[in-house]
C-alpha positions in Angstrom: -0.1 -0.2 0.4 2.5 2.5 0.8 4.6 1.6 -2.7 1.2 2.7 -4.5 0.7 5.8 -2.3 4.3 6.9 -3.2 3.7 6.0 -6.8 0.6 8.3 -6.7 2.4 11.4 -5.4 5.1 10.8 -7.8 2.6 11.0 -10.8 0.9 13.9 -9.0 3.8 15.9 -8.9 4.7 15.0 -12.4 1.6 16.9 -13.2 2.4 19.7 -11.2 5.7 19.7 -12.7 5.0 19.5 -16.3 1.8 21.6 -16.2 0.1 19.1 -18.7 -3.9 18.8 -18.4 -5.0 15.8 -16.1 -7.1 14.3 -18.4 -8.2 10.6 -17.3 -5.9 9.1 -20.3 -3.0 11.2 -19.7 -3.3 10.1 -15.8 -3.3 6.5 -16.9 -0.3 7.0 -19.4 1.5 8.8 -16.4 1.3 5.8 -14.1 2.1 3.2 -16.7 5.2 5.4 -17.5 6.5 4.7 -13.8 8.9 1.8 -13.5 6.5 0.5 -10.9 3.4 1.2 -12.5 4.3 -0.9 -15.3 4.2 -3.8 -13.5 0.8 -3.4 -12.0 -1.9 -5.1 -13.7 -4.8 -3.2 -15.9 -7.4 -3.1 -12.7 -4.9 -1.7 -10.3 -3.6 0.6 -12.8 -7.4 2.2 -13.4 -8.0 2.2 -9.5 -5.0 4.2 -8.9 -5.1 6.3 -12.1 -8.9 7.3 -10.9 -7.5 8.4 -7.5 -4.7 10.8 -9.0 -7.4 12.2 -11.5 -9.8 12.7 -8.7 -6.8 14.4 -6.7 -5.8 16.3 -9.4 -8.9 17.6 -11.3 -11.9 16.6 -9.0 -12.7 17.0 -5.4 -10.0 14.2 -4.2 -11.0 12.1 -1.1 -14.4 13.9 -1.2 -15.6 13.0 -4.6 -17.1 9.9 -3.4 -19.2 11.8 -0.6 -20.4 14.1 -3.6 -21.6 11.0 -5.9 -23.6 9.5 -2.8 -27.2 10.5 -3.7 -27.7 10.6 0.3 -25.3 13.0 0.9 -26.4 16.7 1.3 -23.6 18.7 2.9 -19.7 17.7 3.0 -17.8 20.1 5.6 -13.9 20.4 6.0 -12.7 21.8 9.0 -9.0 22.2 8.7 -8.4 18.3 8.5 -11.8 17.1 9.8 -14.1 15.8 7.8 -18.3 16.2 8.2 -21.1 14.5 6.3 -24.6 15.2 6.6 -27.0 12.8 5.3 -30.2 14.5 6.1 -30.1 13.2 9.6 -27.6 16.1 11.1 -23.7 16.3 10.5 -21.6 13.2 11.4 -17.9 13.4 11.5 -16.1 10.6 8.7 -12.5 9.1 9.1 -11.9 10.5 5.3 -7.9 11.2 5.4 -7.5 14.4 3.5 -3.5 15.1 4.4 -2.0 18.0 5.8 -3.1 21.7 5.5 -1.4 22.6 2.2 -3.4 19.6 0.9 -6.9 21.3 2.0 -5.8 24.5 0.9 -4.8 23.1 -2.9 -7.9 21.2 -2.7 -9.9 24.4 -2.0 -7.8 26.6 -4.7 -8.6 23.7 -7.6 -12.4 23.6 -6.5 -12.5 27.5 -6.4 -10.7 27.4 -9.9 -13.0 25.1 -11.3 -15.7 27.7 -10.7 -13.8 30.3 -12.5 -12.7 32.2 -9.0 -9.7 33.3 -7.4 -8.6 32.1 -3.9 -5.6 33.1 -2.4 -4.2 35.5 0.4 -5.5 38.4 -1.2 -8.9 36.7 -1.5 -9.5 34.5 1.1 -12.9 33.5 0.7 -15.2 32.3 -2.4 -18.9 31.6 -2.6 -19.6 29.9 -6.2 -21.3 26.9 -7.9 -19.2 23.8 -9.3 -20.4 22.8 -12.6 -22.8 20.2 -11.5 -24.7 22.4 -9.2 -22.9 21.9 -6.2 -22.1 24.8 -4.1 -19.0 25.9 -3.0 -17.8 28.2 0.1 -14.3 28.1 1.1 -12.2 30.3 3.6 -8.6 30.4 3.9 -6.4 31.4 7.0 -6.2 34.1 8.5 -9.9 34.4 8.1 -10.4 31.0 8.8 -8.4 30.7 12.2 -8.1 27.0 12.3 -8.8 26.7 8.2 -8.9 26.1 5.6 -12.5 25.6 5.7 -14.8 24.2 3.0 -18.3 24.0 2.4 -20.0 21.5 -0.6 -23.9 21.5 -0.6 -25.2 19.2 -3.2 -28.7 19.6 -5.0 -31.1 17.2 -6.1 -31.3 17.1 -9.9 -34.8 17.1 -10.3 -36.8 19.3 -7.6 -39.5 18.1 -5.5 -43.0 18.7 -6.5 -45.5 20.2 -4.1 -47.2 16.9 -4.0 -43.8 14.7 -2.9 -43.3 17.4 -0.2 -46.9 16.6 1.2 -45.9 12.8 0.7 -42.8 13.0 2.6 -44.2 14.7 5.3 -42.5 17.7 4.8 -45.4 19.9 4.1 -48.8 19.7 5.8 -51.5 19.4 2.8 -53.5 22.1 4.5 -50.3 24.4 3.8 -49.4 23.0 0.5 -53.0 24.2 -0.4 -52.3 27.8 0.7 -49.0 27.4 -0.7 -50.6 26.8 -4.1 -53.1 29.6 -3.9 -50.3 32.0 -2.8 -48.1 31.5 -6.1 -51.4 31.1 -8.1 -52.8 34.4 -6.9 -49.3 36.1 -7.6 -48.8 37.3 -4.0 -45.5 38.2 -2.7 -44.1 35.9 -0.1 -41.0 35.5 1.8 -38.9 31.7 2.6 -36.4 32.1 5.4 -35.1 29.4 7.8 -31.7 28.3 9.1 -29.2 26.9 7.3 -30.0 23.4 5.8 -33.7 24.1 6.7 -35.2 23.5 3.1 -35.5 27.0 1.8 -33.8 26.3 -1.5 -36.0 23.0 -1.7 -39.1 24.7 -0.9 -38.4 27.7 -3.6 -37.7 25.8 -6.1 -41.0 23.6 -5.9 -42.7 27.2 -5.5 -41.4 28.7 -8.6 -42.4 25.1 -10.7 -45.9 26.2 -10.1 -45.8 29.2 -11.8 -47.9 29.2 -15.1 -45.6 28.1 -18.0 -47.1 31.5 -19.4 -44.8 33.3 -17.3 -41.3 34.4 -17.3 -39.1 33.6 -14.1 -35.9 35.7 -13.3 -33.8 34.8 -10.7 -31.5 37.0 -9.2 -28.8 35.5 -6.7 -25.7 36.0 -4.8 -24.6 32.5 -6.0 -26.8 30.2 -8.5 -28.8 27.5 -6.5 -32.4 27.5 -7.8 -33.0 25.1 -10.5 -36.9 25.0 -10.8 -38.5 23.0 -13.6 -40.0 25.5 -15.9 -39.7 26.3 -19.5 -38.9 30.1 -19.4 -35.9 30.7 -16.3 -33.7 33.6 -16.6 -30.8 33.7 -14.1 -28.6 36.5 -13.2 -26.1 36.0 -10.7 -23.6 38.4 -8.8 -19.9 38.8 -9.9 -17.1 39.6 -7.2 -14.2 42.1 -8.4 -11.4 40.3 -10.6 -8.0 40.5 -9.9 -7.4 44.1 -10.6 -10.3 44.9 -8.1 -12.8 45.4 -11.3 -15.7 44.0 -12.9 -18.0 43.5 -9.8 -21.7 42.7 -10.3 -23.9 43.1 -7.6 
């Protein structure tokens, strides 16, 4: 096992030094190009290459949690990892490495969102390509960090009927909410972190008649209502020169 950890480390270092894009094929080739990598069977090479590719281009050791449909939140406090599967946060034994590795992971995820994360700009709030919400904070703002928060989203929003069936919304309340949307009344959705604000708002927006246009204005894009006519606008922070900020 130690030998394979060392092999994976050398391959990661090779990509870091050469600046080559870490495509799956390139990682497999790099693993086979190492003297001890050429001795591995196909299955072992692919397993190791997937691990290295995840470390270089994905969420690293957090990838499995983000791919788990039962997971709603993944939090990293320094080197500690906490996961929420809908029943509260639980600490897991995933090894992220040292503080420097966690920092690089945070910066890689931020870069994947097209955002800057460094000492001059030590926090970021953005969305990954798959819709996962990313919030990252670096020291010295994070006193024992880096801190990472990753919130996954259901690919298809719940219908109001499904919320009633799951016991999330009582049937009389569901009828009232549908009437509010139908009457085009103003309403406010509030609540604590993880209380279901986005879930409920996605559902309510799905009730808007398809003859209407929905314009979403968000700090970080989260809402994904099922509706044929949706326009999304997202705030943009300053660039490296301190310009191009949109609010």
